[in-house]
KEKE-3310 file (N, C-alpha, C; in steps of 0.2 Angstrom, whole numbers, plus 5000, padded with zeros to 4 digits):
npx = (5902:5880:5872:5860:5855:5854:5839:5829:5816:5802:5804:5797:5791:5785:5775:5776:5782:5777:5781:5773:5777:5778:5766:5753:5741:5736:5733:5721:5723:5735:5730:5721:5729:5737:5727:5721:5731:5732:5721:5725:5733:5728:5722:5733:5741:5745:5751:5758:5759:5771:5776:5783:5789:5782:5778:5763:5759:5757:5759:5746:5736:5742:5746:5730:5734:5740:5752:5766:5782:5792:5811:5819:5829:5832:5839:5840:5855:5862:5858:5854:5849:5851:5856:5853:5850:5857:5861:5863:5857:5852:5851:5840:5828:5823:5818:5806:5795:5792:5788:5796:5803:5817:5823:5830:5821:5812:5804:5796:5796:5782:5782:5772:5770:5764:5767:5783:5798:5806:5813:5806:5809:5819:5832:5843:5833:5826:5839:5841:5832:5835:5846:5843:5832:5847:5849:5840:5840:5850:5848:5841:5828:5812:5810:5792:5787:5771:5762:5764:5767:5781:5798:5802:5816:5828:5845:5859:5865:5850:5846:5853:5849:5838:5841:5844:5834:5829:5835:5834:5824:5810:5798:5791:5777:5773:5763:5754:5755:5766:5775:5781:5789:5799:5804:5812:5821:5829:5837:5844:5838:5823:5818:5804:5800:5794:5782:5769:5751:5737:5731:5727:5717:5707:5693:5693:5676:5670:5662:5646:5644:5641:5646:5641:5635:5619:5610:5600:5594:5603:5618:5637:5654:5666:5684:5699:5716:5732:5744:5745:5745:5754:5775:5782:5781:5781:5786:5779:5768:5761:5751:5747:5739:5727:5723:5719:5709:5699:5693:5689:5682:5672:5669:5659:5649:5641:5636:5630:5621:5615:5607:5613:5619:5634:5649:5666:5677:5686:5702:5714:5721:5726:5732:5724:5713:5713:5715:5702:5693:5697:5692:5677:5677:5671:5662:5644:5647:5650:5659:5666:5673:5681:5685:5687:5694:5688:5673:5674:5676:5664:5655:5660:5655:5640:5639:5634:5641:5658:5672:5690:5705:5713:5722:5716:5704:5699:5700:5691:5680:5679:5676:5663:5655:5653:5654:5669:5677:5695:5708:5722:5741:5753:5758:5753:5739:5733:5732:5726:5711:5713:5712:5699:5693:5687:5702:5698:5691:5702:5708:5724:5726:5721:5707:5696:5687:5690:5687:5675:5667:5674:5663:5653:5654:5652:5640:5633:5634:5632:5623:5627:5643:5640:5637:5649:5660:5657:5657:5673:5679:5676:5685:5697:5696:5698:5712:5718:5718:5727:5738:5737:5738:5749:5760:5754:5762:5774:5783:5779:5788:5800:5800:5792:5782)
npy = (5351:5350:5356:5346:5333:5329:5325:5322:5320:5312:5298:5283:5274:5282:5297:5312:5325:5339:5354:5369:5386:5399:5402:5399:5400:5411:5420:5424:5429:5422:5407:5407:5406:5395:5387:5389:5383:5371:5362:5371:5357:5348:5345:5335:5319:5309:5317:5324:5334:5345:5355:5367:5370:5383:5398:5398:5392:5379:5361:5355:5359:5356:5344:5339:5342:5331:5335:5331:5336:5349:5349:5358:5374:5391:5406:5421:5426:5413:5398:5383:5375:5368:5361:5352:5343:5335:5323:5305:5294:5283:5289:5299:5288:5284:5294:5299:5288:5295:5306:5317:5322:5330:5344:5339:5326:5334:5336:5347:5363:5378:5394:5403:5417:5431:5444:5447:5450:5462:5477:5483:5470:5461:5459:5448:5437:5439:5433:5423:5415:5416:5406:5396:5393:5393:5381:5370:5374:5367:5357:5351:5352:5358:5376:5386:5400:5408:5416:5433:5445:5461:5471:5487:5482:5490:5493:5487:5472:5464:5466:5457:5447:5445:5441:5428:5423:5424:5421:5405:5402:5391:5395:5411:5419:5433:5447:5460:5475:5485:5479:5469:5476:5484:5468:5470:5477:5471:5462:5460:5454:5451:5434:5421:5416:5418:5429:5436:5438:5438:5440:5419:5419:5416:5409:5400:5394:5400:5394:5390:5394:5390:5400:5411:5429:5433:5440:5455:5462:5472:5473:5480:5474:5477:5479:5481:5483:5481:5480:5491:5503:5499:5498:5492:5496:5508:5525:5537:5529:5530:5539:5539:5527:5533:5542:5532:5523:5535:5537:5523:5523:5534:5528:5521:5526:5532:5525:5517:5525:5526:5515:5503:5491:5487:5475:5472:5464:5455:5451:5445:5439:5444:5457:5464:5462:5469:5483:5483:5482:5497:5503:5499:5506:5521:5518:5512:5499:5478:5466:5452:5437:5423:5408:5400:5403:5399:5403:5414:5422:5415:5424:5437:5437:5438:5450:5469:5480:5482:5488:5488:5483:5475:5462:5449:5450:5460:5456:5445:5451:5458:5447:5439:5449:5458:5476:5484:5498:5497:5504:5511:5502:5497:5497:5483:5486:5495:5491:5480:5480:5488:5476:5471:5483:5493:5506:5515:5517:5512:5518:5531:5539:5539:5546:5550:5560:5558:5544:5545:5552:5543:5531:5539:5540:5525:5523:5529:5523:5510:5500:5502:5494:5480:5473:5474:5470:5456:5451:5454:5447:5433:5432:5436:5425:5414:5417:5412:5399:5398:5402:5390:5379:5384:5380:5366:5360:5366:5356:5346:5343:5349:5334:5325:5319)
npz = (5517:5513:5529:5528:5523:5507:5496:5484:5482:5487:5502:5497:5508:5513:5524:5518:5525:5532:5537:5542:5549:5557:5564:5573:5590:5595:5587:5580:5566:5564:5566:5556:5542:5547:5548:5534:5525:5529:5523:5510:5508:5511:5497:5489:5492:5505:5519:5532:5547:5552:5569:5577:5592:5601:5612:5609:5603:5611:5617:5620:5611:5597:5596:5594:5582:5578:5574:5571:5579:5579:5582:5588:5591:5592:5596:5598:5591:5591:5581:5583:5575:5562:5565:5576:5566:5561:5569:5574:5564:5571:5585:5580:5576:5585:5593:5585:5591:5600:5591:5589:5575:5566:5560:5545:5543:5539:5525:5517:5518:5524:5527:5531:5541:5538:5542:5544:5538:5537:5539:5551:5560:5570:5566:5566:5566:5551:5547:5552:5544:5532:5535:5534:5522:5513:5514:5516:5503:5497:5501:5491:5495:5496:5501:5505:5505:5510:5505:5510:5518:5512:5519:5522:5514:5523:5525:5520:5526:5528:5515:5508:5516:5512:5500:5499:5502:5490:5478:5486:5490:5485:5483:5482:5488:5486:5493:5493:5480:5486:5496:5487:5476:5487:5489:5474:5479:5483:5476:5456:5447:5444:5453:5443:5452:5464:5466:5465:5473:5483:5496:5509:5513:5512:5505:5517:5525:5539:5553:5560:5583:5597:5608:5602:5606:5608:5599:5598:5583:5571:5570:5572:5574:5581:5579:5585:5589:5595:5592:5587:5596:5601:5614:5607:5594:5591:5599:5606:5608:5621:5622:5608:5611:5618:5612:5602:5606:5609:5598:5595:5602:5600:5588:5590:5600:5590:5582:5590:5592:5579:5578:5578:5587:5597:5595:5604:5598:5601:5593:5596:5610:5627:5626:5616:5622:5634:5632:5621:5634:5636:5629:5629:5643:5639:5630:5626:5627:5619:5625:5616:5616:5605:5603:5592:5577:5565:5568:5575:5562:5555:5562:5563:5552:5552:5552:5553:5548:5549:5559:5558:5565:5565:5555:5545:5552:5544:5532:5535:5536:5524:5515:5514:5513:5519:5522:5527:5535:5537:5549:5546:5548:5544:5526:5520:5525:5514:5501:5506:5506:5495:5486:5487:5481:5490:5494:5497:5512:5516:5534:5536:5546:5558:5568:5584:5573:5561:5559:5561:5552:5542:5545:5544:5528:5523:5527:5520:5508:5507:5501:5488:5490:5493:5478:5477:5482:5482:5470:5471:5479:5474:5462:5470:5477:5466:5462:5473:5471:5459:5465:5471:5465:5457:5466:5472:5458:5459:5469:5461:5454:5462:5474:5462:5463)
capx = (5896:5877:5867:5854:5858:5851:5834:5825:5811:5802:5803:5789:5789:5782:5771:5777:5781:5778:5784:5769:5780:5775:5758:5749:5735:5732:5733:5715:5723:5739:5726:5718:5734:5736:5717:5720:5739:5729:5713:5729:5737:5722:5725:5741:5743:5748:5755:5759:5759:5774:5776:5787:5784:5784:5774:5757:5758:5755:5762:5741:5733:5748:5741:5725:5732:5740:5758:5773:5784:5800:5816:5824:5832:5836:5840:5844:5862:5862:5854:5856:5842:5854:5866:5851:5847:5864:5859:5866:5849:5850:5845:5831:5824:5821:5816:5801:5794:5790:5784:5799:5806:5821:5827:5834:5817:5807:5800:5794:5790:5776:5784:5766:5775:5762:5773:5790:5802:5807:5815:5805:5808:5824:5838:5846:5827:5829:5845:5845:5828:5839:5849:5840:5831:5847:5851:5834:5838:5856:5847:5835:5821:5806:5806:5788:5783:5765:5757:5766:5769:5790:5798:5806:5822:5835:5852:5863:5865:5845:5843:5858:5849:5834:5842:5850:5831:5826:5838:5835:5819:5808:5794:5792:5773:5771:5754:5756:5762:5775:5779:5785:5795:5803:5807:5812:5825:5836:5838:5846:5834:5816:5816:5802:5797:5795:5775:5762:5744:5732:5733:5728:5712:5700:5692:5691:5672:5664:5655:5643:5646:5639:5649:5640:5628:5614:5610:5591:5595:5608:5624:5645:5658:5673:5689:5705:5726:5735:5751:5744:5750:5762:5778:5790:5781:5781:5791:5773:5765:5756:5747:5743:5735:5722:5717:5717:5705:5694:5691:5682:5675:5669:5664:5655:5644:5638:5634:5623:5615:5610:5604:5617:5624:5642:5652:5672:5681:5696:5704:5719:5724:5727:5733:5720:5707:5716:5710:5692:5691:5697:5685:5672:5672:5668:5656:5642:5649:5649:5665:5669:5681:5681:5691:5688:5695:5681:5665:5676:5674:5659:5653:5658:5651:5635:5638:5632:5647:5665:5677:5697:5713:5717:5721:5712:5696:5695:5694:5689:5672:5676:5675:5658:5655:5653:5657:5674:5682:5701:5712:5730:5745:5755:5755:5751:5733:5727:5736:5723:5711:5713:5711:5692:5690:5689:5703:5696:5688:5706:5712:5729:5727:5714:5702:5687:5682:5692:5685:5666:5665:5669:5655:5645:5652:5652:5633:5629:5637:5632:5621:5634:5646:5639:5639:5658:5663:5655:5663:5679:5679:5675:5688:5703:5694:5701:5719:5720:5715:5729:5742:5738:5738:5758:5761:5760:5768:5783:5782:5783:5794:5806:5797:5794:5777)
capy = (5348:5353:5353:5343:5327:5328:5319:5325:5314:5311:5293:5281:5274:5285:5303:5315:5330:5348:5359:5373:5387:5405:5399:5401:5396:5413:5427:5422:5429:5417:5402:5405:5404:5388:5382:5388:5378:5363:5366:5366:5352:5339:5340:5331:5312:5303:5320:5325:5341:5346:5362:5367:5371:5389:5403:5404:5382:5373:5354:5349:5358:5354:5334:5337:5340:5327:5337:5329:5339:5348:5348:5367:5380:5394:5411:5427:5424:5404:5393:5374:5367:5362:5355:5344:5339:5332:5315:5300:5292:5280:5294:5301:5285:5284:5305:5297:5287:5302:5312:5322:5325:5335:5348:5334:5324:5338:5337:5355:5370:5382:5398:5408:5421:5434:5448:5445:5451:5470:5485:5484:5466:5458:5457:5442:5431:5437:5430:5415:5411:5415:5401:5390:5394:5389:5374:5366:5371:5365:5346:5351:5354:5366:5383:5393:5408:5408:5424:5435:5455:5460:5475:5489:5483:5497:5489:5481:5465:5466:5465:5452:5442:5444:5439:5423:5420:5425:5415:5400:5397:5384:5398:5418:5422:5443:5451:5467:5479:5487:5471:5469:5485:5480:5466:5471:5481:5465:5459:5464:5453:5448:5426:5420:5409:5425:5428:5440:5436:5442:5433:5413:5416:5425:5407:5398:5396:5402:5391:5394:5393:5391:5407:5419:5431:5434:5450:5459:5466:5472:5475:5484:5474:5483:5474:5482:5481:5483:5483:5497:5506:5497:5503:5489:5499:5519:5528:5538:5523:5531:5546:5536:5525:5541:5548:5527:5522:5538:5534:5518:5525:5540:5524:5513:5530:5536:5519:5516:5533:5523:5509:5495:5484:5487:5470:5474:5458:5451:5445:5440:5438:5445:5463:5465:5461:5474:5486:5484:5487:5504:5507:5500:5512:5525:5517:5506:5490:5473:5462:5449:5430:5417:5405:5396:5407:5399:5403:5424:5425:5416:5431:5443:5441:5440:5461:5474:5483:5478:5490:5484:5487:5468:5463:5446:5455:5465:5449:5440:5455:5461:5443:5438:5454:5467:5480:5488:5501:5496:5507:5505:5501:5496:5498:5481:5486:5499:5485:5475:5484:5487:5471:5472:5490:5498:5508:5524:5514:5512:5525:5529:5544:5537:5551:5549:5565:5553:5538:5543:5555:5538:5530:5542:5538:5519:5523:5532:5523:5505:5499:5500:5490:5474:5469:5474:5467:5447:5452:5454:5444:5429:5437:5433:5416:5412:5419:5408:5393:5397:5398:5383:5377:5384:5378:5358:5360:5364:5351:5340:5348:5343:5327:5319:5314)
capz = (5516:5518:5534:5526:5519:5497:5497:5477:5481:5497:5505:5499:5510:5524:5521:5516:5534:5532:5540:5543:5550:5559:5563:5579:5589:5599:5587:5576:5558:5559:5565:5550:5539:5547:5544:5524:5523:5530:5517:5503:5511:5505:5490:5493:5496:5510:5520:5538:5548:5558:5572:5581:5598:5606:5617:5607:5604:5617:5614:5619:5602:5591:5599:5592:5573:5573:5572:5572:5585:5576:5589:5586:5594:5591:5601:5597:5587:5590:5581:5582:5573:5557:5569:5576:5561:5563:5573:5570:5560:5574:5593:5576:5574:5592:5593:5583:5593:5601:5589:5586:5572:5566:5553:5543:5543:5537:5516:5514:5524:5522:5529:5533:5543:5536:5540:5551:5537:5537:5546:5559:5565:5571:5557:5566:5561:5543:5541:5553:5542:5525:5532:5534:5514:5510:5519:5510:5493:5496:5502:5484:5494:5496:5508:5501:5511:5505:5501:5516:5515:5518:5519:5517:5519:5519:5526:5517:5529:5528:5508:5509:5520:5510:5492:5499:5504:5486:5479:5486:5488:5479:5480:5486:5486:5490:5496:5489:5477:5490:5495:5478:5475:5491:5488:5468:5480:5486:5467:5451:5445:5450:5448:5442:5460:5465:5463:5467:5477:5490:5505:5507:5519:5508:5504:5522:5528:5544:5555:5569:5589:5604:5609:5600:5610:5608:5597:5592:5577:5565:5577:5573:5576:5581:5580:5590:5590:5603:5588:5583:5600:5606:5613:5600:5586:5591:5602:5607:5611:5627:5617:5603:5612:5621:5604:5595:5612:5611:5590:5594:5607:5595:5583:5597:5601:5584:5580:5592:5591:5569:5580:5580:5592:5597:5600:5603:5596:5604:5589:5598:5618:5633:5625:5614:5629:5638:5621:5622:5641:5639:5624:5633:5645:5635:5625:5628:5621:5623:5621:5612:5613:5604:5604:5585:5571:5561:5571:5573:5552:5555:5566:5556:5542:5553:5555:5545:5545:5554:5561:5558:5566:5564:5546:5546:5553:5540:5526:5538:5535:5517:5511:5518:5511:5524:5522:5532:5538:5541:5552:5543:5554:5538:5519:5517:5521:5511:5497:5506:5505:5488:5482:5486:5481:5496:5496:5500:5517:5525:5538:5540:5552:5565:5574:5583:5567:5555:5558:5561:5545:5535:5544:5537:5521:5521:5527:5514:5499:5506:5496:5483:5491:5492:5475:5472:5486:5481:5464:5472:5484:5468:5458:5472:5477:5461:5464:5476:5467:5457:5467:5476:5459:5455:5476:5470:5453:5462:5474:5459:5453:5466:5472:5459:5469)
cpx = (5886:5872:5862:5855:5850:5844:5829:5822:5809:5801:5797:5786:5786:5779:5775:5776:5781:5777:5780:5773:5777:5768:5758:5743:5731:5731:5728:5719:5731:5736:5725:5720:5735:5733:5719:5727:5735:5724:5718:5732:5731:5722:5727:5737:5745:5755:5753:5761:5767:5776:5781:5786:5785:5776:5764:5755:5757:5756:5752:5740:5741:5746:5736:5726:5735:5749:5764:5776:5792:5808:5819:5826:5836:5834:5843:5849:5862:5856:5856:5853:5845:5858:5860:5850:5854:5865:5862:5859:5847:5844:5839:5825:5819:5818:5807:5796:5789:5788:5786:5804:5811:5823:5829:5828:5811:5806:5800:5794:5785:5777:5776:5765:5764:5767:5776:5794:5804:5810:5812:5805:5816:5829:5842:5839:5827:5833:5847:5838:5831:5847:5849:5836:5836:5850:5848:5834:5847:5855:5841:5828:5818:5805:5801:5786:5778:5764:5755:5768:5777:5792:5798:5811:5830:5843:5853:5865:5857:5842:5846:5855:5842:5835:5847:5844:5827:5827:5837:5830:5814:5800:5793:5783:5772:5765:5753:5759:5769:5778:5783:5790:5802:5807:5812:5820:5831:5839:5841:5839:5829:5817:5807:5796:5795:5785:5770:5754:5744:5731:5728:5722:5705:5693:5691:5682:5671:5660:5652:5645:5639:5639:5645:5634:5624:5612:5603:5594:5602:5616:5631:5647:5664:5678:5696:5711:5728:5742:5751:5746:5753:5769:5782:5787:5781:5783:5782:5768:5758:5750:5743:5739:5727:5720:5715:5708:5696:5692:5687:5679:5670:5662:5660:5653:5639:5637:5627:5616:5611:5605:5606:5618:5629:5644:5659:5676:5688:5698:5711:5719:5722:5728:5729:5711:5707:5713:5703:5689:5690:5692:5677:5667:5669:5664:5648:5642:5648:5657:5665:5673:5679:5685:5695:5689:5688:5677:5669:5675:5663:5654:5654:5656:5645:5634:5635:5634:5653:5667:5685:5703:5715:5717:5718:5705:5696:5694:5692:5679:5671:5676:5672:5655:5649:5656:5663:5675:5691:5704:5721:5736:5754:5755:5752:5742:5730:5731:5729:5715:5708:5710:5701:5691:5687:5695:5704:5696:5693:5710:5717:5732:5722:5714:5697:5682:5685:5687:5677:5664:5667:5665:5652:5649:5650:5642:5628:5630:5635:5631:5625:5641:5647:5639:5647:5660:5662:5661:5670:5680:5680:5683:5697:5706:5701:5709:5721:5722:5721:5738:5742:5742:5748:5761:5763:5762:5775:5785:5785:5785:5801:5805:5800:5786:5769)
cpy = (5353:5351:5349:5338:5327:5324:5321:5323:5310:5303:5287:5278:5274:5292:5307:5323:5337:5351:5367:5379:5396:5405:5400:5401:5403:5420:5424:5423:5426:5409:5401:5402:5398:5382:5382:5383:5372:5361:5363:5359:5345:5337:5334:5325:5309:5310:5324:5331:5342:5353:5360:5370:5379:5391:5400:5396:5380:5365:5353:5352:5356:5346:5334:5336:5336:5329:5333:5334:5342:5350:5352:5368:5384:5404:5415:5426:5416:5401:5388:5370:5363:5361:5350:5342:5333:5324:5313:5299:5285:5285:5297:5296:5285:5290:5304:5296:5290:5307:5316:5321:5330:5337:5343:5328:5328:5337:5344:5358:5377:5389:5404:5413:5428:5440:5448:5445:5455:5475:5485:5478:5465:5456:5451:5437:5432:5434:5425:5411:5409:5409:5392:5387:5389:5385:5368:5366:5366:5356:5345:5349:5359:5369:5385:5396:5408:5416:5428:5444:5456:5468:5482:5485:5487:5496:5483:5473:5465:5460:5460:5447:5437:5440:5435:5422:5418:5422:5409:5396:5394:5395:5407:5420:5431:5444:5456:5468:5481:5483:5470:5472:5482:5475:5463:5474:5477:5462:5462:5462:5450:5438:5426:5414:5415:5429:5433:5441:5433:5435:5426:5411:5415:5418:5401:5400:5395:5396:5392:5391:5394:5397:5412:5420:5431:5442:5452:5462:5469:5475:5476:5478:5474:5479:5477:5477:5481:5486:5489:5504:5502:5499:5499:5493:5505:5517:5534:5536:5525:5536:5541:5531:5529:5540:5539:5524:5527:5538:5530:5519:5530:5536:5522:5519:5530:5528:5516:5518:5529:5520:5501:5496:5484:5483:5473:5468:5457:5448:5444:5438:5443:5454:5466:5466:5464:5482:5487:5484:5495:5506:5506:5504:5517:5526:5512:5500:5485:5467:5455:5440:5426:5415:5401:5401:5406:5403:5413:5424:5422:5421:5438:5445:5440:5449:5462:5476:5482:5487:5488:5486:5481:5465:5458:5448:5453:5460:5444:5445:5454:5452:5437:5441:5457:5471:5482:5495:5500:5501:5502:5508:5502:5496:5491:5480:5488:5495:5479:5477:5488:5483:5470:5478:5492:5501:5510:5524:5514:5519:5525:5532:5543:5543:5548:5555:5562:5548:5537:5546:5549:5532:5533:5540:5531:5518:5523:5529:5514:5500:5496:5500:5482:5470:5470:5469:5457:5450:5449:5450:5435:5427:5435:5426:5413:5412:5414:5402:5392:5396:5394:5375:5380:5381:5370:5357:5360:5360:5344:5339:5342:5339:5327:5315:5317)
cpz = (5518:5523:5534:5523:5513:5497:5493:5478:5488:5498:5503:5502:5518:5520:5519:5519:5528:5535:5542:5550:5551:5562:5570:5582:5595:5594:5579:5567:5556:5561:5558:5546:5540:5544:5535:5521:5521:5523:5513:5503:5507:5502:5489:5494:5498:5513:5528:5539:5552:5562:5576:5587:5597:5609:5618:5602:5607:5612:5615:5611:5596:5592:5595:5584:5573:5571:5574:5579:5584:5587:5584:5592:5593:5594:5600:5587:5586:5589:5577:5578:5567:5560:5574:5573:5557:5565:5570:5567:5570:5582:5586:5577:5582:5595:5589:5584:5599:5600:5589:5582:5571:5559:5544:5537:5540:5528:5514:5521:5519:5524:5525:5538:5545:5535:5544:5548:5535:5541:5552:5567:5565:5568:5559:5562:5554:5543:5544:5548:5530:5526:5532:5527:5512:5512:5516:5504:5493:5493:5494:5489:5494:5500:5502:5505:5507:5507:5508:5512:5518:5518:5524:5522:5515:5522:5524:5518:5526:5519:5506:5512:5516:5501:5494:5498:5495:5480:5478:5487:5484:5477:5486:5484:5490:5492:5492:5484:5483:5491:5490:5478:5481:5492:5480:5470:5481:5479:5462:5445:5449:5448:5446:5446:5465:5459:5467:5466:5480:5492:5506:5508:5515:5506:5510:5523:5536:5548:5562:5575:5596:5610:5607:5606:5606:5606:5596:5588:5575:5572:5572:5574:5575:5582:5582:5588:5592:5599:5589:5588:5603:5608:5607:5595:5584:5596:5604:5608:5616:5624:5614:5608:5617:5615:5601:5603:5613:5605:5590:5598:5605:5591:5586:5597:5594:5580:5582:5591:5583:5574:5580:5586:5592:5602:5598:5598:5597:5598:5589:5606:5622:5632:5623:5617:5632:5634:5621:5627:5643:5633:5628:5638:5644:5630:5626:5623:5624:5619:5620:5614:5611:5602:5597:5582:5568:5563:5572:5567:5554:5558:5565:5553:5543:5556:5552:5542:5550:5552:5562:5561:5564:5556:5542:5549:5549:5534:5530:5535:5525:5515:5510:5514:5515:5522:5527:5531:5538:5543:5551:5549:5549:5529:5518:5519:5519:5504:5497:5500:5499:5484:5481:5485:5485:5496:5500:5506:5519:5523:5539:5543:5553:5569:5577:5574:5561:5554:5559:5555:5543:5537:5542:5531:5518:5522:5523:5507:5499:5503:5488:5483:5494:5489:5472:5477:5484:5474:5467:5478:5479:5466:5464:5477:5473:5458:5466:5474:5463:5459:5473:5468:5457:5462:5475:5466:5456:5465:5471:5457:5456:5473:5470:5464:5460)
residu = (MET:SER:GLU:LEU:GLN:PRO:THR:HIS:ALA:ALA:PRO:ALA:GLN:ARG:PRO:LEU:LEU:VAL:GLU:ILE:LYS:GLY:VAL:GLN:PHE:ARG:ASN:LYS:GLY:ALA:TYR:LEU:MET:LEU:LEU:ALA:CYS:LEU:GLN:GLY:LEU:LYS:THR:LEU:SER:ASN:THR:GLU:LEU:VAL:LEU:SER:PRO:GLY:PRO:ASN:LEU:PRO:TYR:LYS:GLU:ARG:ALA:LEU:LEU:GLY:ALA:TRP:GLN:LYS:LEU:SER:PHE:ARG:ARG:LYS:GLY:LEU:ASP:LEU:THR:GLY:THR:LEU:GLY:LYS:LEU:PRO:GLY:ALA:LEU:ARG:ARG:VAL:LEU:ARG:ARG:TYR:GLY:ILE:VAL:THR:GLU:ARG:ASP:VAL:ASP:VAL:ILE:LEU:GLU:ALA:SER:GLY:PHE:ALA:TYR:GLY:ASP:GLN:TRP:PRO:LEU:GLN:PHE:LEU:GLN:ASN:THR:ALA:ARG:GLU:VAL:LYS:ARG:PHE:HIS:GLN:ALA:GLY:LYS:PRO:PHE:ILE:PHE:MET:PRO:GLN:ALA:PHE:GLY:PRO:PHE:SER:SER:ASN:GLU:SER:LYS:ALA:ALA:MET:ARG:ASP:ILE:ILE:GLU:HIS:ALA:ALA:LEU:VAL:TYR:VAL:ARG:ASP:PRO:VAL:SER:LEU:GLN:HIS:VAL:LYS:GLY:CYS:VAL:ASP:THR:LEU:PRO:ASP:THR:VAL:ARG:LEU:THR:PRO:ASP:PHE:THR:ILE:GLY:LEU:LYS:GLY:HIS:SER:SER:ALA:ALA:PHE:PRO:VAL:ILE:ASP:GLY:PRO:PHE:ALA:ALA:LEU:ILE:PRO:ASN:SER:LYS:VAL:VAL:SER:LYS:PHE:ASN:HIS:ALA:ASN:ALA:GLU:ALA:GLN:ARG:THR:ASN:TYR:VAL:GLU:ALA:PHE:ALA:ALA:ALA:ALA:ASN:GLN:LEU:VAL:GLU:LEU:GLY:TYR:ALA:VAL:LEU:LEU:VAL:ASN:HIS:GLU:GLY:GLU:GLU:ASP:GLN:ARG:LEU:CYS:GLU:GLU:ILE:ALA:ARG:LEU:ALA:PRO:CYS:GLU:ILE:ILE:ARG:ILE:GLU:ASP:PRO:LEU:ALA:VAL:LYS:ALA:PHE:ILE:GLY:SER:ALA:SER:LEU:VAL:VAL:SER:SER:ARG:PHE:HIS:GLY:ALA:ILE:ASN:ALA:LEU:SER:GLN:GLY:VAL:PRO:CYS:ILE:ALA:THR:SER:TRP:SER:HIS:LYS:TYR:HIS:ALA:MET:MET:ALA:ASP:PHE:GLY:MET:ALA:ASP:TYR:CYS:LEU:GLU:THR:LEU:SER:ALA:VAL:SER:LEU:THR:GLN:LYS:ILE:SER:GLN:LEU:MET:ALA:GLU:ARG:ASP:GLN:LEU:SER:PRO:LEU:LEU:ALA:GLU:ASN:ALA:SER:THR:LEU:LYS:GLN:LYS:ASN:GLN:THR:MET:TRP:GLN:GLY:LEU:TYR:LYS:THR:LEU:ASP:LYS:TYR:LEU:GLY:ARG)
# end
């Protein structure tokens, strides 16, 4: 029997419980994806949010969103989440009085990790997700992967897990052509439930904040990313960190000479803060840290130009018509920049020389870039609307709403 009780339609007497996975409050990109999901769900009537506890999803912030708390337990190879969903109905009703639901209570899952499935991530995480997707499929409930990057998948085990996901997920939105090729390599025939669509935070609107610094004149925003120089991602992280800091400092010094104030934007947390501080010791720039992700987006949108190693930092700039140079550590960057017609400004090999040269190129071509960005952002926002329409139709098919 399935570990979930089949429910082909959401019970009429209660709201549709939608769990959003892979999001958090510390990383601004992950927070923006949560907000984009919530914005899209507003079109649906009578839905309520479910979130799982996590170190970057603390209770107080979950509670402010009115979220139900998911009872789950997953540690490496031990995944008891499905088993906890088998608790007797009487006990689950008691748990609901405390704001707690189990997997069985959830009607829909939206997986919005952004980039969490591929060889650089633990195989166990991919396999656990594959089992969860199969449980939902067996119960007649939709498990939907929101637009994200995938792959590569080089082992037989990772390909098998991804094949289970492709075959049993209600929808798999793939964010870029390279990821699509990685997904295609896991199956003989790609079903029409796998669809190519761009990042879905593009249409989110920023808002002003009292946390904005007072800046006289034009300014440039530099957005570092500690993942680029982390030991988790790179064997020679220490040498790369020195090169990275020197490159960003050289860019800051160049921009100051060109008459811009330079602000280092902390787009995530403490690790990014330390990286910002290292850069600031070598160049005259101020560090800014704004917790509200929509306020961060508005601030980036008021910059004259941006250099970003954060994926959603770059999207925040480009979607608001601000010319941006992205420094890449994954295939997802080049594809995203190409979506905006800015592929030539995706820097694959970072150094002080390559970055300052790219800034000089951007300054020379800046007047031609703004109308290009406006046109492409409009096209991408329309693709976001098409994605949501497809998602709504899929939910109707599964849930009869």
